[in-house]
C-alpha positions, 0 to 999 in steps of 0.5 A: 715554072716546074723548077723550084728555082724559077718558082722561088725567084718569081715568088720572091720578086713578086713579094718584093715588088708588092712591098716596094710599091706599097712602101713607095706609095706610102713615101710619096703620100707622106712626102706630099702631105708634108710639103702641102702642110709647109705650103699651107703654113706659108700661105696662112702666114702671108694671109694673116700678115695682110689681114693684120694690116687691114685690121690696123686700118692700113689703106688699100693703097698702102698695103705691103704685099711683099714677095707677090710672085711667091705669095699672090694676094686677093682680097674680097669683101662680104659680097665677094667683090675683089677689092685688092689684088697683087700688082702682077696677078693676072688670073686666079682660080681656087679662091671662089672668084676669078676676078683680078681687077678691084671694083669700087666699093661702097665702103671706104678704104681703111684710114680714109675719112672726111676729117682733115685732121688725122686722129680727130674725134668722131661726132660722138667724141670717140676715136675710130676703133681697131679691127681684128683678124679671125682666130679660126683656122683658115680654109685651104684650097688648091688653085692656079694663079698667073703672075707676071705671065707665068701660070702655076699651081698654088695652095691658097689660105683664106683668112677673114679680117675686120677693118676698124670701120667694121667691114669684113674682108677675106684675104686669099694668099697663095703659096706655090706648089712647084717645090712639092710637085718637083720633089714628088716627081723626082722621088716618083721618077727615082722609084720608077727607075730603080724598082725594075733594076731592084727587082732584077737584082732580087730575081737574080740573087734569089735564082743564084742562092736557090740554085746553090742551095739546091745543088746538093739536092741534085747530087742526092737525086742523081746518086739515088737514080744511079742506085736504083739503076744499079740496084747496089744498095751499098752506095750512099748519097753525098752528104754536104758539109753544112748543118742545114735541112739538106744535110739532114735529108742526106743523112736520113737518106743514107740511114734509110739506105743502110736499113734497106740494105740490111733488110734486103740482105736479111731477106736474101739470107732468109731465102737461102737458109730457108731453101737449105733447111727445106732441102734436107727433110724433103730429100730425106722424105723422098729417099724414104718414100723411094725405098719404101716403093722399091722395098716396102718392108724397109719403110721407116715410117717413124722417120717419115712422120718425123720428117713430115712434122719437121717440114710442117713446123718449119713451114709454120715458122716461115709463114709466121716470120713472113707475116711479122716482116709484112708488119702484121699487128699483134692485136689488142686483146687482153692476155693474162700471162700467169694463166697463159704460162700455166696453160702452156706448161700443162699441155707439154706432156712429152717433155723429157724434163718436168717444168717448174712453174712459179706464178704468185697467187692472186697476181694480175699479169695482164698485157695487150697482144695476140694470145697465139703469138705470145703462147708461141713465144713461151713455147719456143723458150721452153723448147729451147730450154728442154734442148739444153737443160741437164735436169732442171727447167723453170719458168716464172712470172712476176711484175717488173716496173710498168710491165710483166716479166716472164723468165725461163731458166735451165741448168744447161751450159748457158750461152756464151756472153759474146753469142747472146745477141747472135742467137736471136738471128734467124737460122743461127744454131750454136751447135748445128749438128745436134740442133738439126738432129733434134729438129731445130731450124734456128728460128725459134728464138728469132721468132720469139724476139720479133714477137716481143718487139711487135708487142712493145717488149724485149727479150734478152738472155743472161746467166741463170742462177742454176748455171744455164741460160735465163731468157727474160721476156718483158712486156708492158702493161696496158696503158 
């Protein structure tokens, strides 16, 4: 039962079994009802035929009781006494009386009289009247009858008839149920024989189809187990050629493995690059401290402070990246970007180039997010512009569609078009020597883009009107 194939086969078999049993019962009931209706019709026709003869005054001994074996007849009077039975009828049940021997009746047989001349007038001068057959629906009942030594089940119809003498008789005529019973038994036997075979076929077909359908899943499972054991994220699970859900599962699994491989590779590079970046300032600081210990007069205090600051900034950047990679949410505080830009620029008193601020008066440039992280993005963009600008750095804030755009421009050499995506990777520096000397670790732009992405925005770079780089930060307005 732990197997999907077994559960599917058992479930399908149970559903089909219930459906077939219900359908079989319905077929049997409908078949039996139709056959009984036919028997009722035959019995009614036979009873009305005899009743019609009685109503016309036919004497009892002259009644035509054709086909007595298939349609046995019993006639009773108002007191329930048997007055007529079929010749070969030996026993009967279901008609209200079991008698099969006619008893003398106080009423004369139709057609009998004292007059010698048939058709003579009565004393009052009138001729005998004609009887009638009841037009009401006959009563039907189940019973048995023994005809010529053979007992069988019958369906009896009871029809009332009034003789010309005013005597009311009840005619019971039967129709055999042997055909109905044989048909029902035949159909029931066929169902009981075919149902188990059909259920076996359903279970087998379901098992085979499910096994075939799940075969690619087993291949995916084995390959995933092999990938887990080997830790080789470059491997991929097999993708079936079909366009069903299993093929979609395989494609999604491979896409997940691709993302996971890229993430692991990025993490490995991050650790290696971080180790490399930390090694240089730590080695430099250690050298300076060892020299100062041996020769205090040679202590380069400004260099030691610069290396310490560089270590502090690098550690802060690494911690922020770690929090971003861990999925830290930016928060939902309202930040006014115009005021944030002015505040950030006003605190940069040590920049070698004055920053030009362009923020429209009276504009509302509110976004949702972390004030600290967004301030870090603007600061990183301004630091980058200060490194590469020759004499001009400008920052502007403006509305842009359903968001707010912050643009930082400089008049430096700009960014080559083929490098405009690469510069946002971690520890990437287009000029390694100069950037390291200036204290850059290649993390500022990577942090800026990660923060922008976490806030639902974008960060791109293009060519500025001044000839240098133009970094454009776009953030959505609050919904």
